[in-house]
TIVO-555056 format. One record per residue (C-alpha): residue number from 1; x, z, y. Coordinates in steps of 0.05 Angstrom, whole numbers. Example, Ala and Ser with C-alpha at 12.3 -4.5 7.8 and 13.67 -1.06 7.14 Angstrom:
<sites>
<site nr="1" px="246" pz="156" py="-90"/>
<site nr="2" px="273" pz="143" py="-21"/>
</sites>
This chain:
<sites>
<site nr="1" px="-187" pz="-488" py="502"/>
<site nr="2" px="-262" pz="-475" py="528"/>
<site nr="3" px="-261" pz="-430" py="597"/>
<site nr="4" px="-319" pz="-380" py="598"/>
<site nr="5" px="-327" pz="-340" py="661"/>
<site nr="6" px="-318" pz="-264" py="656"/>
<site nr="7" px="-372" pz="-227" py="617"/>
<site nr="8" px="-406" pz="-286" py="581"/>
<site nr="9" px="-361" pz="-308" py="524"/>
<site nr="10" px="-405" pz="-255" py="476"/>
<site nr="11" px="-472" pz="-296" py="491"/>
<site nr="12" px="-433" pz="-366" py="483"/>
<site nr="13" px="-399" pz="-337" py="414"/>
<site nr="14" px="-478" pz="-324" py="399"/>
<site nr="15" px="-512" pz="-384" py="416"/>
<site nr="16" px="-452" pz="-413" py="388"/>
<site nr="17" px="-462" pz="-375" py="321"/>
<site nr="18" px="-546" pz="-389" py="314"/>
<site nr="19" px="-521" pz="-456" py="316"/>
<site nr="20" px="-471" pz="-453" py="263"/>
<site nr="21" px="-513" pz="-406" py="216"/>
<site nr="22" px="-574" pz="-461" py="230"/>
<site nr="23" px="-536" pz="-518" py="206"/>
<site nr="24" px="-490" pz="-494" py="149"/>
<site nr="25" px="-516" pz="-428" py="135"/>
<site nr="26" px="-491" pz="-362" py="149"/>
<site nr="27" px="-461" pz="-358" py="81"/>
<site nr="28" px="-409" pz="-405" py="124"/>
<site nr="29" px="-408" pz="-364" py="188"/>
<site nr="30" px="-345" pz="-328" py="195"/>
<site nr="31" px="-303" pz="-302" py="253"/>
<site nr="32" px="-252" pz="-356" py="238"/>
<site nr="33" px="-312" pz="-419" py="239"/>
<site nr="34" px="-337" pz="-386" py="297"/>
<site nr="35" px="-277" pz="-382" py="343"/>
<site nr="36" px="-265" pz="-453" py="312"/>
<site nr="37" px="-318" pz="-487" py="335"/>
<site nr="38" px="-326" pz="-445" py="405"/>
<site nr="39" px="-265" pz="-477" py="414"/>
<site nr="40" px="-235" pz="-412" py="430"/>
<site nr="41" px="-159" pz="-359" py="404"/>
<site nr="42" px="-181" pz="-338" py="331"/>
<site nr="43" px="-175" pz="-276" py="364"/>
<site nr="44" px="-222" pz="-284" py="429"/>
<site nr="45" px="-285" pz="-264" py="380"/>
<site nr="46" px="-254" pz="-198" py="354"/>
<site nr="47" px="-268" pz="-176" py="427"/>
<site nr="48" px="-338" pz="-173" py="411"/>
<site nr="49" px="-345" pz="-172" py="332"/>
<site nr="50" px="-312" pz="-123" py="295"/>
<site nr="51" px="-330" pz="-155" py="228"/>
<site nr="52" px="-363" pz="-215" py="192"/>
<site nr="53" px="-420" pz="-170" py="191"/>
<site nr="54" px="-437" pz="-164" py="264"/>
<site nr="55" px="-428" pz="-229" py="273"/>
<site nr="56" px="-490" pz="-238" py="221"/>
<site nr="57" px="-527" pz="-171" py="247"/>
<site nr="58" px="-523" pz="-213" py="318"/>
<site nr="59" px="-553" pz="-278" py="302"/>
<site nr="60" px="-602" pz="-236" py="256"/>
<site nr="61" px="-624" pz="-205" py="315"/>
<site nr="62" px="-629" pz="-268" py="359"/>
<site nr="63" px="-682" pz="-300" py="297"/>
<site nr="64" px="-717" pz="-231" py="312"/>
<site nr="65" px="-727" pz="-241" py="383"/>
<site nr="66" px="-746" pz="-314" py="376"/>
<site nr="67" px="-795" pz="-297" py="316"/>
<site nr="68" px="-820" pz="-253" py="357"/>
<site nr="69" px="-838" pz="-295" py="422"/>
<site nr="70" px="-876" pz="-341" py="378"/>
<site nr="71" px="-918" pz="-286" py="347"/>
<site nr="72" px="-929" pz="-241" py="398"/>
<site nr="73" px="-1000" pz="-218" py="435"/>
<site nr="74" px="-1000" pz="-182" py="497"/>
<site nr="75" px="-1037" pz="-113" py="477"/>
<site nr="76" px="-1081" pz="-123" py="552"/>
<site nr="77" px="-1114" pz="-180" py="527"/>
<site nr="78" px="-1174" pz="-199" py="486"/>
<site nr="79" px="-1153" pz="-217" py="409"/>
<site nr="80" px="-1192" pz="-253" py="356"/>
<site nr="81" px="-1185" pz="-260" py="293"/>
<site nr="82" px="-1176" pz="-338" py="297"/>
<site nr="83" px="-1107" pz="-311" py="351"/>
<site nr="84" px="-1087" pz="-275" py="282"/>
<site nr="85" px="-1092" pz="-333" py="238"/>
<site nr="86" px="-1050" pz="-378" py="284"/>
<site nr="87" px="-1006" pz="-322" py="299"/>
<site nr="88" px="-997" pz="-326" py="227"/>
<site nr="89" px="-983" pz="-403" py="218"/>
<site nr="90" px="-932" pz="-395" py="268"/>
<site nr="91" px="-891" pz="-342" py="237"/>
<site nr="92" px="-887" pz="-387" py="180"/>
<site nr="93" px="-874" pz="-450" py="210"/>
<site nr="94" px="-809" pz="-408" py="244"/>
<site nr="95" px="-793" pz="-395" py="175"/>
<site nr="96" px="-790" pz="-463" py="154"/>
<site nr="97" px="-750" pz="-494" py="217"/>
<site nr="98" px="-708" pz="-432" py="212"/>
<site nr="99" px="-690" pz="-431" py="137"/>
<site nr="100" px="-615" pz="-408" py="146"/>
<site nr="101" px="-633" pz="-348" py="200"/>
<site nr="102" px="-692" pz="-334" py="166"/>
<site nr="103" px="-658" pz="-317" py="100"/>
<site nr="104" px="-602" pz="-280" py="139"/>
<site nr="105" px="-659" pz="-244" py="183"/>
<site nr="106" px="-678" pz="-219" py="112"/>
<site nr="107" px="-641" pz="-218" py="60"/>
<site nr="108" px="-574" pz="-172" py="49"/>
<site nr="109" px="-519" pz="-192" py="90"/>
<site nr="110" px="-533" pz="-153" py="150"/>
<site nr="111" px="-526" pz="-79" py="99"/>
<site nr="112" px="-561" pz="-20" py="141"/>
<site nr="113" px="-597" pz="-48" py="203"/>
<site nr="114" px="-588" pz="26" py="228"/>
<site nr="115" px="-523" pz="11" py="242"/>
<site nr="116" px="-538" pz="-42" py="292"/>
<site nr="117" px="-594" pz="-8" py="347"/>
<site nr="118" px="-603" pz="-72" py="376"/>
<site nr="119" px="-618" pz="-110" py="321"/>
<site nr="120" px="-662" pz="-50" py="286"/>
<site nr="121" px="-711" pz="-58" py="340"/>
<site nr="122" px="-717" pz="-138" py="354"/>
<site nr="123" px="-734" pz="-127" py="276"/>
<site nr="124" px="-786" pz="-77" py="281"/>
<site nr="125" px="-825" pz="-103" py="342"/>
<site nr="126" px="-858" pz="-161" py="317"/>
<site nr="127" px="-884" pz="-121" py="262"/>
<site nr="128" px="-903" pz="-61" py="315"/>
<site nr="129" px="-942" pz="-116" py="349"/>
<site nr="130" px="-979" pz="-141" py="284"/>
<site nr="131" px="-991" pz="-60" py="275"/>
<site nr="132" px="-1025" pz="-55" py="344"/>
<site nr="133" px="-1061" pz="-122" py="346"/>
<site nr="134" px="-1096" pz="-101" py="270"/>
<site nr="135" px="-1117" pz="-38" py="300"/>
<site nr="136" px="-1146" pz="-75" py="360"/>
<site nr="137" px="-1182" pz="-128" py="311"/>
<site nr="138" px="-1209" pz="-75" py="262"/>
<site nr="139" px="-1213" pz="-14" py="276"/>
<site nr="140" px="-1170" pz="17" py="228"/>
<site nr="141" px="-1120" pz="73" py="228"/>
<site nr="142" px="-1066" pz="111" py="181"/>
<site nr="143" px="-1062" pz="89" py="112"/>
<site nr="144" px="-1118" pz="28" py="117"/>
<site nr="145" px="-1076" pz="1" py="179"/>
<site nr="146" px="-1013" pz="4" py="143"/>
<site nr="147" px="-1034" pz="-22" py="78"/>
<site nr="148" px="-1065" pz="-87" py="117"/>
<site nr="149" px="-1011" pz="-93" py="160"/>
<site nr="150" px="-958" pz="-93" py="106"/>
<site nr="151" px="-1001" pz="-141" py="63"/>
<site nr="152" px="-1000" pz="-193" py="112"/>
<site nr="153" px="-933" pz="-186" py="132"/>
<site nr="154" px="-917" pz="-192" py="54"/>
<site nr="155" px="-964" pz="-248" py="42"/>
<site nr="156" px="-935" pz="-289" py="97"/>
<site nr="157" px="-861" pz="-274" py="72"/>
<site nr="158" px="-879" pz="-294" py="6"/>
<site nr="159" px="-915" pz="-364" py="30"/>
<site nr="160" px="-844" pz="-382" py="71"/>
<site nr="161" px="-804" pz="-375" py="6"/>
<site nr="162" px="-857" pz="-417" py="-39"/>
<site nr="163" px="-871" pz="-462" py="17"/>
<site nr="164" px="-801" pz="-477" py="24"/>
<site nr="165" px="-793" pz="-495" py="-49"/>
<site nr="166" px="-853" pz="-530" py="-49"/>
<site nr="167" px="-821" pz="-575" py="10"/>
<site nr="168" px="-752" pz="-577" py="-32"/>
<site nr="169" px="-792" pz="-602" py="-94"/>
<site nr="170" px="-830" pz="-657" py="-52"/>
<site nr="171" px="-855" pz="-718" py="-97"/>
<site nr="172" px="-811" pz="-692" py="-164"/>
<site nr="173" px="-870" pz="-649" py="-200"/>
<site nr="174" px="-936" pz="-667" py="-229"/>
<site nr="175" px="-1004" pz="-647" py="-186"/>
<site nr="176" px="-1032" pz="-632" py="-239"/>
<site nr="177" px="-981" pz="-585" py="-264"/>
<site nr="178" px="-1009" pz="-506" py="-272"/>
<site nr="179" px="-946" pz="-469" py="-236"/>
<site nr="180" px="-949" pz="-452" py="-171"/>
<site nr="181" px="-904" pz="-505" py="-134"/>
<site nr="182" px="-965" pz="-554" py="-148"/>
<site nr="183" px="-1013" pz="-495" py="-113"/>
<site nr="184" px="-958" pz="-482" py="-52"/>
<site nr="185" px="-964" pz="-558" py="-36"/>
<site nr="186" px="-1029" pz="-556" py="-36"/>
<site nr="187" px="-1037" pz="-500" py="13"/>
<site nr="188" px="-988" pz="-533" py="53"/>
<site nr="189" px="-1037" pz="-587" py="65"/>
<site nr="190" px="-1091" pz="-535" py="83"/>
<site nr="191" px="-1056" pz="-475" py="118"/>
<site nr="192" px="-1103" pz="-450" py="172"/>
<site nr="193" px="-1159" pz="-452" py="124"/>
<site nr="194" px="-1116" pz="-421" py="70"/>
<site nr="195" px="-1091" pz="-371" py="114"/>
<site nr="196" px="-1165" pz="-357" py="147"/>
<site nr="197" px="-1192" pz="-337" py="85"/>
<site nr="198" px="-1138" pz="-300" py="55"/>
<site nr="199" px="-1133" pz="-262" py="131"/>
<site nr="200" px="-1206" pz="-262" py="126"/>
<site nr="201" px="-1215" pz="-223" py="62"/>
<site nr="202" px="-1151" pz="-171" py="84"/>
<site nr="203" px="-1178" pz="-158" py="144"/>
<site nr="204" px="-1257" pz="-141" py="137"/>
<site nr="205" px="-1246" pz="-110" py="73"/>
</sites>
């Protein structure tokens, strides 16, 4: 049985839970499976996680932290439109590369984020950073700023979903098909120009 130094069991369990989630999907993640994979007793995880949802919340929190790191811009540094476009590409790349974690972060498996203050803070931080940088770039405030930010966030979130579907379909679709998947496949091949066009329209409107 694996031996942990005092105080680091929770950290090790969270790392293991994140690996399990991404490997098998969060629906197969449980306290029992976490204990087995971590090679600890069945009761050990309960010292830190009262329910399966608590495990989910911890994994989602780590996901938001990682997303925040790859999309973060220091508010003290100069920012240009191309920086936001590159950040948008990193957001999409994160969603595509961490599909199971992303599903947990934005799904309904964790009910009320307010029940998990650290998760709520992590989830809000990357969006807050987007608000700050859009405000710096455009000079907008109030409803105009809020509308631009939620529009950009929604577009990125929607692209993650449809680009994932397009990846799954692969070549099993006629390129002349008028549906969204063939269009999404074209977008995936020209993602940066697409993001440039869309985000320029939002930012400069």
